[in-house]
C-alpha positions in Angstrom: 113.3 109.1 102.7 111.3 112.3 102.1 108.2 110.2 101.5 108.8 108.4 104.7 109.3 111.7 106.5 106.0 112.9 105.1 104.3 109.8 106.4 105.8 110.0 109.9 105.0 113.7 110.2 101.4 113.1 109.3 101.1 110.1 111.7 102.5 112.3 114.5 100.0 115.0 113.7 97.1 112.5 113.7 98.1 111.0 117.1 98.5 114.5 118.6 95.0 115.4 117.4 93.5 112.2 118.8 94.6 113.1 122.3 92.1 116.0 122.1 89.3 113.5 122.4 90.3 113.1 126.1 89.5 116.7 126.7 86.0 118.1 127.1 86.4 121.1 124.9 84.4 122.4 122.0 86.8 121.2 119.4 85.8 117.7 118.4 84.3 118.8 115.1 87.4 120.7 114.3 89.5 117.7 115.2 87.4 115.5 112.9 87.8 117.9 109.9 91.5 118.4 110.5 92.1 114.6 110.9 90.3 113.8 107.7 92.3 116.5 105.8 95.6 115.3 107.1 94.7 111.7 106.3 93.8 112.7 102.7 97.2 114.6 102.4 99.0 111.4 103.7 97.3 109.1 101.1 97.7 111.6 98.2 100.7 113.7 98.9 100.3 115.6 95.7 97.1 117.3 96.9 98.8 120.3 98.6 100.4 121.3 95.3 96.9 121.6 93.8 95.9 124.3 96.4 96.3 127.8 94.9 99.4 129.7 96.1 97.3 132.6 97.5 95.5 130.1 99.8 98.8 129.1 101.5 99.7 132.8 101.8 96.4 133.7 103.4 96.3 130.7 105.7 98.5 132.0 108.5 96.7 135.5 108.7 93.4 133.7 108.7 94.5 131.5 111.6 95.6 134.5 113.5 92.3 136.3 112.9 90.3 133.2 113.9 92.3 132.8 117.1 91.9 136.5 118.0 88.1 136.3 117.4 88.0 133.1 119.5 89.8 134.8 122.3 87.4 137.8 122.2 84.2 135.7 122.2 85.3 132.9 124.5 86.2 133.6 128.1 88.1 130.3 128.6 91.7 130.5 127.7 92.8 126.8 127.4 90.1 125.7 124.8 91.1 128.7 122.6 94.7 127.7 122.8 93.8 124.0 121.9 91.8 125.1 118.9 94.6 127.4 117.8 97.1 124.5 118.1 94.8 122.2 116.1 94.7 124.8 113.2 98.5 125.2 113.3 99.0 121.4 113.3 96.6 121.1 110.3 98.6 123.8 108.4 102.0 122.3 109.2 100.9 118.7 108.5 99.4 119.4 105.0 102.0 121.9 103.7 105.3 120.7 102.2 107.9 121.1 105.0 111.5 121.8 105.4 113.6 121.0 108.5 112.4 124.0 110.4 108.7 123.3 109.7 109.2 119.7 110.8 110.5 120.8 114.2 107.5 123.2 114.5 105.1 120.3 113.8 106.8 118.3 116.6 106.4 121.2 119.1 102.8 121.8 118.2 101.9 118.1 118.6 103.8 118.0 121.9 101.7 120.9 123.2 98.5 119.0 122.6 99.9 115.8 124.1 101.1 117.6 127.3 97.8 119.4 127.8 95.9 116.1 127.4 98.3 114.4 129.7 97.8 117.0 132.4 94.1 116.8 132.3 93.4 113.1 131.9 94.4 109.7 133.4 93.5 107.0 130.9 94.9 103.8 129.5 93.9 105.0 126.0 96.0 108.2 126.4 98.9 106.1 127.7 98.8 104.1 124.4 98.6 107.3 122.3 101.5 108.7 124.3 103.7 105.7 123.4 102.6 105.9 119.8 103.4 109.7 119.7 106.8 109.0 121.2 107.6 106.3 118.6 106.5 108.5 115.7 108.5 111.5 117.0 111.7 109.4 117.4 111.3 107.9 113.9 110.5 111.4 112.5 113.6 112.9 114.1 115.8 110.0 112.9 114.6 110.4 109.3 115.1 114.2 109.5 118.7 113.6 110.7 119.4 111.1 107.8 118.1 113.5 105.2 120.0 116.4 106.7 123.3 114.3 106.7 122.9 113.0 103.2 122.0 116.3 101.5 124.7 118.9 100.5 124.3 122.3 102.1 122.1 124.7 100.3 119.7 122.2 98.8 116.2 123.7 98.7 113.8 121.6 100.8 110.6 123.2 99.7 109.1 123.0 96.2 108.0 126.0 94.3 104.3 127.1 94.5 102.0 124.8 92.5 104.6 122.1 92.0 104.5 118.7 93.7 108.0 117.4 94.6 109.2 114.2 92.9 108.7 112.1 96.0 105.1 113.1 96.1 104.4 111.8 92.6 105.6 108.3 93.3 103.0 105.6 93.5 102.4 103.7 96.7 103.6 100.4 95.1 107.0 101.8 94.3 107.3 103.5 97.7 106.5 100.3 99.6 108.8 98.2 97.3 111.7 100.6 97.9 111.1 100.7 101.6 111.2 96.9 101.7 114.4 96.7 99.8 116.3 99.3 101.8 114.9 98.3 105.2 117.4 96.7 107.6 115.3 94.3 109.6 118.0 93.7 112.1 118.4 97.4 112.8 114.6 97.8 113.1 114.4 94.8 115.4 117.1 96.2 117.6 115.4 99.7 117.7 112.1 98.1 118.6 113.6 96.1 121.4 115.4 99.2 122.7 112.2 101.2 122.6 110.3 98.4 124.4 113.0 98.2 127.0 113.0 102.0 127.6 109.2 101.9 127.9 109.4 99.0 130.4 112.0 100.8 132.6 110.0 104.0 132.5 106.9 102.1 133.6 108.8 100.5 136.5 110.2 103.9 137.6 106.6 105.3 137.3 105.4 102.6 139.7 108.2 103.2 142.2 108.7 106.9 142.2 106.0 108.9 144.3 103.7 111.0 142.2 101.8 114.2 142.6 98.7 115.7 141.0 100.2 117.5 138.1 96.9 119.3 137.2 97.1 121.2 140.5 100.7 122.3 139.7 99.7 123.8 136.4 96.4 125.3 137.4 94.9 124.2 134.1 91.5 123.6 135.7 91.0 127.3 135.9 91.0 127.7 132.1 88.6 124.9 131.0 85.1 124.0 131.9 83.6 120.5 131.6 79.9 119.8 131.0 78.1 117.3 133.1 77.3 114.0 131.3 74.6 113.0 133.8 72.0 115.6 132.9 72.0 117.0 136.5 73.5 120.4 137.3 72.9 122.9 140.1 69.7 124.0 138.3 66.9 121.8 137.1 64.6 123.3 134.4 61.8 121.1 133.0 61.7 122.8 129.6 65.4 122.2 128.9 65.3 118.4 128.6 62.5 116.8 126.5 64.2 113.5 125.9 66.8 111.5 127.8 69.6 109.7 126.0 71.0 106.8 128.0 74.7 107.2 128.4 76.2 103.8 129.2 79.6 105.1 130.1 80.8 104.6 133.6 80.4 107.7 135.9 82.0 106.2 139.1 83.4 103.0 140.5 83.2 101.8 144.1 85.9 99.4 145.3 84.8 97.8 148.7 87.1 95.9 151.0 84.2 93.8 152.2 82.9 91.6 149.4 79.6 90.9 151.2 76.7 92.0 149.0 75.2 95.3 150.1 71.8 95.2 151.8 70.2 97.6 149.3 71.0 99.4 146.1 72.8 102.6 147.2 71.4 106.1 146.5 74.5 108.2 145.7 73.7 111.7 146.9 75.2 114.4 144.8 73.3 117.7 145.1 70.3 119.1 147.0 67.9 121.2 144.9 66.0 123.1 147.6 64.7 126.3 146.0 61.6 126.2 143.9 60.9 128.4 140.8 58.1 128.3 138.3 60.5 126.6 135.8 62.1 124.1 138.2 64.4 123.6 141.2 67.9 124.9 142.0 70.4 125.2 144.8 69.3 128.1 146.9 71.6 131.1 147.5 71.6 130.4 151.2 72.9 126.9 150.7 75.6 128.0 148.3 76.7 130.7 150.8 76.7 128.1 153.6 78.9 125.7 151.7 81.2 128.6 150.6 81.7 129.6 154.2 82.6 126.1 155.2 85.3 125.8 152.6 88.5 124.4 154.0 91.8 123.1 152.5 91.9 119.6 154.0 92.4 116.0 153.1 90.4 114.3 155.9 86.7 115.1 156.7 84.8 113.9 159.7 81.3 112.6 159.1 78.8 111.7 161.8 79.8 112.1 165.4 80.8 109.1 167.5 82.9 106.0 166.8 80.1 103.4 167.1 79.2 102.1 163.6 77.1 99.0 164.2 75.4 99.2 160.8 78.5 100.0 158.7 78.7 98.0 155.4 81.3 97.4 152.7 84.4 98.0 154.9 86.4 100.8 153.3 84.9 102.3 150.2 87.4 103.6 147.6 85.4 105.6 145.1 86.8 106.7 141.7 84.7 109.4 140.0 85.3 110.1 136.3 85.8 113.7 135.1 82.7 115.5 133.9 80.3 114.1 136.5 80.1 116.9 139.1 82.1 118.9 141.6 79.9 117.3 144.3 81.2 114.0 145.6 78.7 111.1 145.3 78.0 109.8 148.9 76.1 106.5 149.3 75.1 107.3 152.9 76.4 108.6 156.2 80.1 108.0 156.9 82.6 108.2 159.6 85.5 109.7 157.7 86.2 110.9 154.1 89.8 110.9 152.9 90.8 112.6 149.7 93.9 111.8 147.6 95.6 115.1 148.5 94.9 118.2 150.4 92.6 120.5 148.5 89.7 123.0 149.0 86.5 121.2 150.0 83.1 122.6 150.8 80.7 120.7 153.1 77.3 120.9 154.7 76.9 118.7 157.7 73.1 119.1 158.0 72.6 118.2 154.3 75.4 115.6 154.1 77.0 117.2 151.1 80.7 117.4 150.2 82.0 119.3 147.1 85.3 120.3 145.6 85.9 124.0 145.0 85.9 123.4 141.2 84.9 120.4 139.1 88.0 118.2 138.7 89.6 117.7 135.3 90.9 114.2 136.1 89.7 111.2 137.9 88.8 112.0 141.5 89.5 109.3 144.2 88.4 109.3 147.8 87.8 106.8 150.6 84.8 106.4 152.9 85.0 104.6 156.2 82.1 103.4 158.3 79.4 103.8 155.6 75.8 103.3 156.7 73.0 103.0 154.2 69.5 104.0 155.2 66.3 105.8 154.2 66.5 108.5 156.9 68.8 111.4 157.4 68.9 112.7 161.0 68.7 116.5 161.2 68.1 118.2 164.6 69.0 121.6 163.3 66.1 122.0 160.7 63.4 122.1 163.4 65.1 125.1 165.1 65.7 126.8 161.8 62.0 126.3 160.8 60.9 127.8 164.1 63.1 130.9 163.6 62.0 131.3 160.0 58.3 131.6 161.1 59.1 134.5 163.5 61.2 136.6 161.1 59.6 138.4 158.2 60.6 137.3 154.7 61.8 140.8 153.8 64.3 140.7 156.7 65.8 137.3 155.9 69.6 137.0 155.8 70.5 135.5 152.4 73.9 134.5 153.8 72.2 131.9 156.0 70.5 128.8 154.8 66.9 130.0 155.1 64.1 127.3 155.1 61.4 130.0 154.4 63.0 130.3 150.9 64.2 126.8 150.3 60.8 125.3 151.3 58.6 127.6 149.4 56.2 126.1 146.8 53.9 127.2 144.1 52.3 130.7 144.2 49.2 132.2 142.6 45.5 131.3 142.3 45.8 129.2 139.2 48.5 127.0 140.8 46.7 126.8 144.1 43.4 125.7 142.5 45.1 122.7 140.7 47.2 121.8 143.7 44.3 121.8 146.1 42.3 119.6 143.8 45.2 117.1 143.6 45.8 117.2 147.4 42.1 116.4 148.0 42.4 113.3 145.8 45.5 112.2 147.7 44.5 112.9 151.3 40.7 112.6 151.0 40.5 115.3 153.7 42.7 113.6 156.2 45.6 115.1 158.1 48.5 112.8 157.1 52.0 112.4 158.6 54.9 112.9 156.3 55.5 109.2 155.7 51.9 108.5 155.0 51.6 111.5 152.7 54.7 110.4 150.8 53.3 106.9 150.3 49.8 108.1 149.1 51.3 110.8 146.9 53.7 108.4 145.3 50.8 105.9 144.6 48.8 108.8 143.1 51.7 109.9 140.9 52.4 106.4 139.6 48.7 105.8 138.8 48.4 109.2 137.0 51.7 109.3 135.1 53.9 106.6 133.4 57.6 106.6 133.1 59.2 107.4 129.8 62.5 108.7 128.4 60.7 111.5 126.6 58.2 114.0 128.0 56.5 117.2 127.1 54.9 120.0 129.1 51.2 120.8 128.4 50.3 124.4 127.6 48.6 126.5 130.2 49.0 129.4 132.7 50.1 127.4 135.7 53.8 126.6 136.6 55.5 124.0 134.5 55.4 121.2 137.1 51.8 122.0 138.0 50.7 121.7 134.4 52.4 118.3 134.2 50.8 117.1 137.5 47.4 118.1 136.2 47.8 116.1 133.0 48.3 112.5 132.1 51.6 113.1 130.4 54.5 110.6 131.1 57.7 111.8 132.5 61.1 110.8 133.8 62.5 110.9 137.3 62.9 114.7 137.5 59.2 115.2 136.9 58.2 112.7 139.5 60.6 114.0 142.1 59.7 117.7 141.5 56.0 116.8 141.5 56.1 115.0 144.9 58.2 117.9 146.3 55.7 120.5 145.2 52.8 118.4 146.6 54.5 117.8 149.9 55.3 121.5 150.4 51.7 122.4 149.6 50.5 119.9 152.2 52.8 121.5 154.8 55.7 119.0 154.8 59.1 120.5 154.0 60.6 118.6 151.0 63.5 118.9 148.6 64.7 117.3 145.4 67.9 115.2 145.6 69.9 114.5 142.4 72.5 111.8 142.1 72.7 108.1 141.1 70.8 105.0 142.1 72.1 101.5 142.0 75.1 100.1 140.1 76.3 96.7 138.8 79.1 94.5 140.2 82.0 93.9 137.8 82.4 90.1 137.6 86.1 90.3 137.0 87.5 92.7 139.6 84.6 92.6 142.1 83.7 96.3 142.3 80.6 98.4 141.6 80.1 100.3 138.4 77.7 103.2 138.4 76.9 104.4 134.9 75.7 107.8 133.7 72.5 106.2 132.8 72.0 105.4 136.5 71.6 109.2 137.1 68.4 109.7 139.2 66.4 112.1 141.2 64.3 111.4 144.3 62.8 113.3 147.3 63.5 113.9 150.9 60.5 114.8 153.1 61.0 116.2 156.6 59.1 114.1 159.2 58.7 117.0 161.6 60.6 115.3 164.4 64.2 115.7 163.4 64.8 113.5 160.3 64.4 113.5 156.5 62.7 110.6 154.9 63.9 109.4 151.5 61.1 108.7 149.0 61.5 107.6 145.4 58.3 108.3 143.5 59.6 107.2 140.1 57.9 103.9 138.9 60.1 100.9 139.2 62.6 102.4 141.7 61.1 101.5 145.1 63.9 100.6 147.4 64.1 97.0 148.4 65.7 96.0 151.7 66.6 92.8 153.5 67.5 89.5 152.0 65.6 90.2 148.7 67.7 93.3 148.0 70.9 91.5 148.9 70.1 88.6 146.6 69.1 91.0 143.8 72.4 92.9 144.1 74.4 89.7 144.2 72.8 88.6 141.0 73.4 91.9 139.1 76.8 91.2 137.8 78.3 92.4 134.5 80.5 89.9 132.7 80.4 91.5 129.3 83.5 92.5 127.3 82.9 96.1 128.2 83.1 95.1 131.9 86.3 93.2 131.2 87.9 96.3 129.6 86.6 98.5 132.4 88.3 96.2 134.9 91.6 97.1 133.3 90.8 100.7 134.0 90.2 99.9 137.7 93.5 98.0 137.9 95.1 101.1 136.5 93.4 103.2 139.2 94.3 100.8 142.0 97.9 100.3 141.1 98.9 103.6 139.4 96.7 106.6 140.3 95.5 105.5 143.8 95.7 108.2 146.5 98.2 106.3 148.6 101.2 104.1 148.1 99.9 100.9 149.7 98.7 99.4 146.4 102.0 100.2 144.8 103.9 98.6 147.6 101.6 95.5 147.5 102.1 95.2 143.8 105.9 95.5 144.1 105.8 92.9 146.9 103.8 90.6 144.6 106.2 91.0 141.8 109.1 90.4 144.2 107.4 87.3 145.6 106.5 86.0 142.2 110.2 86.4 141.0 111.6 84.9 144.1 109.2 81.9 144.1 109.8 81.4 140.3 113.5 81.3 140.9 113.2 79.0 143.8 111.0 76.6 141.8 113.4 76.7 138.9 116.3 75.9 141.1 114.4 73.1 142.7 113.6 71.7 139.2 117.3 71.8 138.2 118.4 70.3 141.5 115.9 67.4 141.1 117.0 66.9 137.5 120.6 66.8 138.7 119.8 64.2 141.4 118.0 62.0 138.9 120.8 62.3 136.4 123.4 61.4 139.0 121.3 58.4 140.2 120.9 57.2 136.6 124.6 57.5 135.8 125.8 55.7 139.0 123.4 52.8 138.6 124.9 49.5 137.4 125.4 49.2 133.7 124.8 46.1 131.6 124.6 45.4 127.9 120.8 46.0 127.7 121.0 49.3 129.6 124.0 50.4 127.5 122.1 49.5 124.3 119.0 51.5 125.4 121.2 54.5 126.3 123.0 54.4 122.9 119.7 54.1 121.1 118.2 57.0 123.0 121.3 59.1 122.4 121.3 58.2 118.7 117.6 59.1 118.4 118.2 62.4 120.2 121.1 63.3 117.9 119.0 62.3 114.8 116.1 64.5 116.0 118.4 67.4 116.7 120.0 67.0 113.3 116.6 66.8 111.6 115.5 69.9 113.5 118.7 71.8 112.5 118.4 70.8 108.9 114.7 71.7 108.8 115.3 75.0 110.4 118.2 75.7 108.0 116.1 74.9 105.0 113.2 77.0 106.3 115.6 79.9 106.9 117.0 79.5 103.4 113.5 79.5 101.9 112.6 82.6 103.8 115.8 84.3 102.7 115.1 83.2 99.1 111.7 84.8 99.2 113.0 87.9 100.9 116.1 88.5 98.8 116.6 85.8 96.1 119.7 87.5 94.7 121.5 86.8 98.0 120.5 83.2 98.5 121.0 81.8 94.9 124.1 79.5 95.1 125.4 80.8 91.8 125.0 84.4 92.8 126.5 83.7 96.2 129.6 82.0 94.7 130.0 84.8 92.2 129.9 87.3 95.0 132.5 85.4 97.0 134.8 85.3 94.0 134.4 89.1 93.5 135.3 89.7 97.2 138.4 87.5 96.9 139.6 89.2 93.8 139.1 92.6 95.5 141.0 91.4 98.5 143.9 90.2 96.4 144.1 93.5 94.5 144.0 95.4 97.7 146.8 93.3 99.1 148.9 94.2 95.9 148.2 97.9 96.7 145.7 98.4 93.9 142.6 100.4 94.5 139.5 98.3 94.3 137.8 100.4 91.7 141.0 101.0 89.6 141.2 99.9 86.1 142.9 96.4 85.6 146.3 96.3 84.1 144.9 94.6 81.1 141.3 95.5 80.6 141.0 93.3 77.6 142.8 90.4 79.3 141.4 87.5 81.4 141.1 89.5 84.6 138.9 92.2 83.2 136.7 89.7 81.4 136.2 87.5 84.4 135.2 90.4 86.6 132.6 91.4 84.1 131.3 87.8 83.9 131.2 87.5 87.7 129.2 90.7 87.9 126.8 89.4 85.4 126.3 86.2 87.4 125.9 88.2 90.6 123.6 90.9 89.5 122.3 90.1 86.0 119.3 88.2 84.7 119.6 84.5 84.4 119.1 84.6 80.6 122.2 86.7 80.3 124.4 84.4 82.4 127.5 82.8 80.9 128.3 79.2 81.9 129.0 79.5 85.7 131.5 76.7 86.1 133.8 78.1 83.4 133.6 81.5 84.9 134.5 80.3 88.4 137.5 78.4 87.0 138.7 81.5 85.2 138.2 83.5 88.4 140.4 81.1 90.4 143.1 81.3 87.7 142.9 85.1 87.6 143.3 85.2 91.4 146.4 83.0 91.2 147.9 85.2 88.6 147.3 88.3 90.7 149.0 86.7 93.7 152.1 85.8 91.6 152.6 89.4 90.4 
């Protein structure tokens, strides 16, 4: 039992550690080391006894010092607590434990599970939660049995440097002993009970309304996630020299209209409008503008007016995975945006941006209605802002206002200007080009000068980073092309900005929704045409937007039917049915279950009714000798088949029981056991204790009991002749009855 307790405690610790993988904290290496150590202690339970005693004494002070240092150097509270819990779980899972230490291990593991449950919504976590529950229940059950079977005052912990007896047993003996003492009927009943409780809990979870528990605990304030897309609110060219394609899904779009989209969507995330010699970033003015517009709402209005002649996709339900961005990916202009619940939201109507106050720790779901895709973004306000910016000096600008003089500034300095002027001369050939024409020529120049690659480097020189790259033949990825076109457009007098987000997506072949992966992260350019609109331009080679029938046909053919897409469809089913932001899907699912149950019952009753009618018709039909003979033959054949099935099943059951416990199935052992039971019953009836000494130990009664016990429990080579023993047992039983 103690070995089983050790195994269950270690399994519970491992499951609780695995839940940390659902959290984006700097603790994965620690989890790996702790998991490997606990697994080694599970496989070789004598290992903790080989650790010097002073190490165990210094372990707790060392954990306290490490936690204090972590708190001092790390401003985030929750990751520090998680790392502290991991160290404590490691200590408790690898040291020999008494009852108090076992309960501490359960509490520590429960802390990790609760934190992971608050900050994640995942099918994988749901499986680990069930596994943790099963381990915890079994662990507590074994602890209770040990506590009930031991007399008070028994020392549970061994002395230092000494392994307990249960830890020295080999695995073969442990497994053999577990097999012998296991009551499979009890285990089957417990498993059925656990499955029933899980099923009822799942049904209640579907029916009972839910709320966003992360908002209730405010855990998002104590943990920071890193973006998996490579895009943040600052883009520096020297920071990323090589792109690693992340094929995990960043967002999913579930459209009510299954008609293929006319073009691959450009999912706008963030506008990088301020230039610096090292890259682009969100300007202070834009940040302040969005901060001023922050409101606690659930419904946002998009473009003005109710006419939506070019709306596509119906209602878009978008599920964004945690770790992408606090900005909401938007595929185009929209009529309304509806969140799952009321929460602080920041918006910019002119830039068509929407962002949450903080990056969410769980899946974010929202709905878009009246989505229109297009290459232009109407903006009547920018012209007036540009006009005002030219009449006010730079020194007197108001940083609280979105200021185009800052956000549209380009390269500075003679070195930069010389290189940019030479490049512009090659592009324009001295002509004064409109914004659209300039974007087309500059894109062609960039693609002829630079190739696309997943790795890039910046040439050395005195100019700004992007100018040095433009003036070279080095390859680059989308950030380089987008930043290069923006710099060139601004130098040519056309306001431009870098847009970061996603491009494209593939349709899941199983659940008919769009999957956008982190590898679809992209950057492109918006150029102001001077008349009240921004034009989308994608200078990256191979990303020219296709429109019309060709684009629709291409999107229709891009379907993912791989096994990863099949598993991902299960995640979307979970999102639709369980964590959706309204109860309609739940009600629909319950209606479907009710309809299926009702229809199944109706069909089953119809089948039984039809069978009853046919049986009645068959019985009331005229009988003759031939018909009676066929009926008797069919009945005889049915009885014979049933008898053969019963006999075969009985033999199979006997064979399985013989393999499982041969001492219980052997006919000689079974009959010997029956005689022992009968003798015990007769002696009890005559008011004799079952274990009392017979009246004549040397007589027939005492001898026959010993012989029966040898037949029941002894080896075959030590058996006496069974028939004679059974006759003497009957005679001894008769003698006891006559006394």
